[in-house]
C-alpha positions in Angstrom: 0.0 0.0 0.0 1.2 3.5 -0.8 2.0 5.9 2.1 1.1 9.5 2.3 3.5 12.4 1.6 3.7 15.2 4.1 1.3 18.0 3.2 2.8 21.3 1.9 1.6 24.6 3.0 -1.9 25.1 1.5 -2.0 21.6 -0.1 -3.7 18.5 0.9 -1.5 15.4 1.5 -0.5 13.5 -1.6 -0.5 9.7 -1.8 2.8 7.9 -2.4 2.9 6.2 -5.8 2.4 2.4 -5.7 5.5 0.4 -6.5 5.5 -1.3 -9.9 4.9 -5.1 -9.7 7.4 -5.5 -12.5 10.1 -4.6 -10.1 9.5 -7.9 -8.3 10.2 -10.2 -11.2 11.9 -13.4 -10.2 15.6 -14.0 -10.6 16.8 -15.3 -14.0 19.4 -17.7 -12.7 17.1 -20.6 -11.5 15.7 -21.2 -15.0 19.1 -20.6 -16.6 20.6 -23.3 -14.3 17.8 -25.7 -15.4 18.6 -25.1 -19.1 22.3 -25.6 -18.5 21.6 -28.8 -16.6 19.4 -30.1 -19.4 22.3 -29.3 -21.9 24.8 -31.3 -19.8 22.4 -34.2 -19.6 22.1 -34.2 -23.4 25.9 -34.4 -23.7 25.9 -37.4 -21.4 23.4 -39.3 -23.4 24.6 -42.1 -25.7 24.7 -41.1 -29.4 21.8 -43.4 -30.2 19.5 -41.6 -27.7 20.4 -38.0 -28.7 18.7 -35.9 -31.3 21.2 -34.7 -33.9 25.0 -34.3 -33.5 26.5 -34.2 -30.0 26.8 -30.5 -29.7 23.7 -29.4 -31.7 21.1 -29.2 -29.0 23.3 -27.8 -26.3 24.6 -25.1 -28.7 21.0 -24.2 -29.7 19.9 -24.1 -26.1 22.9 -22.0 -25.1 22.3 -19.4 -27.9 18.7 -19.1 -27.0 19.5 -18.7 -23.3 22.1 -16.0 -24.1 19.5 -14.1 -26.0 17.1 -14.2 -23.1 19.7 -13.2 -20.6 20.8 -10.3 -22.8 17.3 -9.0 -23.3 16.1 -9.3 -19.8 19.0 -10.0 -17.3 19.0 -10.5 -13.6 15.2 -10.5 -13.1 12.5 -11.5 -15.4 10.1 -8.6 -15.8 10.4 -7.2 -19.3 7.3 -7.9 -21.4 8.3 -8.3 -25.0 7.0 -10.2 -27.9 10.5 -11.0 -29.1 11.6 -12.3 -25.8 8.5 -14.3 -25.5 9.2 -15.9 -28.9 12.7 -16.8 -27.8 11.4 -18.3 -24.6 8.9 -20.5 -26.4 11.6 -21.5 -28.9 13.9 -22.6 -26.1 11.2 -24.6 -24.4 10.3 -26.2 -27.8 13.9 -27.3 -28.3 14.1 -28.8 -24.8 10.8 -30.6 -25.3 11.7 -32.0 -28.7 15.1 -33.2 -27.5 13.5 -34.8 -24.4 10.7 -36.4 -26.4 13.2 -37.8 -29.0 15.4 -39.3 -26.3 12.4 -40.8 -24.6 11.2 -42.5 -27.8 14.6 -43.8 -28.5 15.1 -45.1 -25.0 11.7 -46.9 -25.1 12.7 -48.5 -28.4 16.1 -49.6 -27.0 14.5 -51.0 -23.9 11.9 -53.0 -25.8 14.4 -54.4 -28.3 17.3 -54.9 -25.9 19.6 -52.5 -27.5 23.3 -52.0 -26.6 22.7 -48.8 -24.6 20.7 -50.8 -21.9 22.6 -54.0 -21.9 24.5 -53.3 -18.6 23.3 -52.0 -15.3 25.6 -49.0 -15.6 24.5 -47.9 -19.1 20.9 -48.6 -18.2 21.0 -46.4 -15.1 22.9 -43.6 -16.9 20.6 -43.6 -19.9 17.3 -44.0 -18.0 18.2 -41.5 -15.3 19.4 -38.9 -17.8 16.3 -39.2 -20.0 13.9 -39.2 -17.0 15.6 -36.1 -15.4 15.6 -34.4 -18.8 11.8 -34.8 -19.1 11.3 -33.4 -15.6 13.4 -30.3 -16.5 11.6 -29.9 -19.9 8.1 -30.1 -18.4 9.0 -27.8 -15.5 10.2 -25.2 -18.0 7.1 -25.7 -20.0 4.8 -25.1 -17.0 7.0 -22.1 -16.0 6.7 -20.5 -19.5 3.0 -21.2 -20.2 1.3 -20.6 -16.8 -0.5 -17.2 -16.6 1.3 -15.8 -19.7 4.9 -16.6 -18.5 7.2 -15.2 -15.8 7.4 -11.6 -17.3 3.6 -11.3 -17.3 3.3 -12.8 -13.8 5.7 -10.2 -12.5 3.1 -7.5 -13.3 0.2 -9.3 -11.9 -1.5 -12.7 -11.6 -4.8 -13.4 -13.3 -7.9 -14.2 -11.2 -7.9 -17.8 -12.4 -4.4 -19.2 -13.1 -3.9 -22.3 -15.3 -2.2 -24.0 -12.4 -3.5 -23.4 -8.9 -0.9 -23.7 -6.1 -1.8 -24.1 -2.4 -1.2 -20.4 -1.9 -4.0 -19.8 -4.4 -6.4 -22.3 -3.0 -6.0 -21.5 0.7 -7.2 -18.0 1.7 -5.8 -18.3 5.2 -2.3 -18.2 3.8 -2.9 -14.6 2.9 -0.9 -14.9 -0.3 -2.8 -12.3 -2.4 0.4 -11.0 -3.9 2.2 -14.4 -4.1 3.5 -15.5 -7.4 5.0 -18.9 -8.3 8.7 -19.1 -9.1 10.7 -21.6 -11.1 11.3 -23.7 -8.1 7.5 -24.2 -7.7 7.3 -25.4 -11.3 10.3 -27.7 -10.9 8.6 -29.2 -7.8 5.4 -29.7 -9.9 7.4 -31.4 -12.6 9.2 -33.6 -10.2 6.2 -34.7 -8.1 4.0 -35.3 -11.3 6.8 -37.6 -12.6 7.0 -39.5 -9.4 3.5 -39.6 -8.0 2.1 -39.8 -11.6 -0.7 -37.6 -10.6 -1.3 -34.1 -9.2 -0.2 -33.6 -5.6 -0.9 -30.1 -4.2 -0.9 -28.2 -7.5 -4.2 -28.5 -9.4 -4.4 -28.0 -13.2 -7.3 -25.8 -14.0 -6.8 -25.0 -17.7 -7.4 -27.7 -20.3 -3.8 -27.4 -21.7 -2.4 -27.9 -18.1 -4.5 -31.1 -17.6 -3.4 -32.5 -21.0 0.3 -31.7 -20.4 0.3 -33.1 -16.9 -1.4 -36.3 -18.2 1.3 -36.6 -21.0 4.1 -36.2 -18.5 2.6 -38.8 -16.1 2.3 -41.3 -19.0 5.9 -40.7 -20.2 7.2 -41.0 -16.7 5.2 -44.2 -16.1 6.5 -45.8 -19.4 10.1 -44.9 -18.7 10.1 -46.1 -15.0 8.2 -49.2 -15.8 10.5 -50.2 -18.7 13.7 -49.3 -17.0 12.7 -51.4 -13.9 11.6 -54.4 -16.0 14.9 -54.1 -18.0 17.0 -53.8 -14.8 15.4 -57.0 -13.5 16.2 -58.7 -16.8 19.8 -57.5 -16.8 20.5 -58.4 -13.1 18.7 -61.8 -13.3 
């Protein structure tokens, strides 16, 4: 709430200007770390599970991340169609790479490929692909919910696409609360492990469909990796 300026002689008190919500944009570094972690996981994947040449996806992700950081560094608060397009492109690259690796891993597990013939390679490949899907979906939720982080910095809609406990519990008195990347990472992780919503409720149709897709992908990966591990260790 704005304060009140001291009254000058002959003038009524003037209200203090309200601070801009955009000044409270979240820090850029958490999502940047998630993108870099995804790039490292891509480099660790066997060639058969990676989309394109070894350095193709990491370089593309790195260039898009540099463009985002250059256009809106430190805190995410600048509303720009160009930056929004770069953000969507980055999430699309991450999602495509993760989906491709998932499909290749499933094919390898079903047909007993060389990448999953030993316990070490199985754990490395399965763990890398599963973690990549968690990061990709967390960034997808982060970018699509309520218009993206830059829009959320200036105000939340009355009905968000993803309802967090702070939205659902009035007693928390979180009227000005905004979800950060860590909240979307938690959503991506719990949805991949519990295979269902935990404390974050999808309200928009796209959110329900995306969460369903993530649960199915995670279920298939975990189920096939466990079945293959039993086979390898037997």
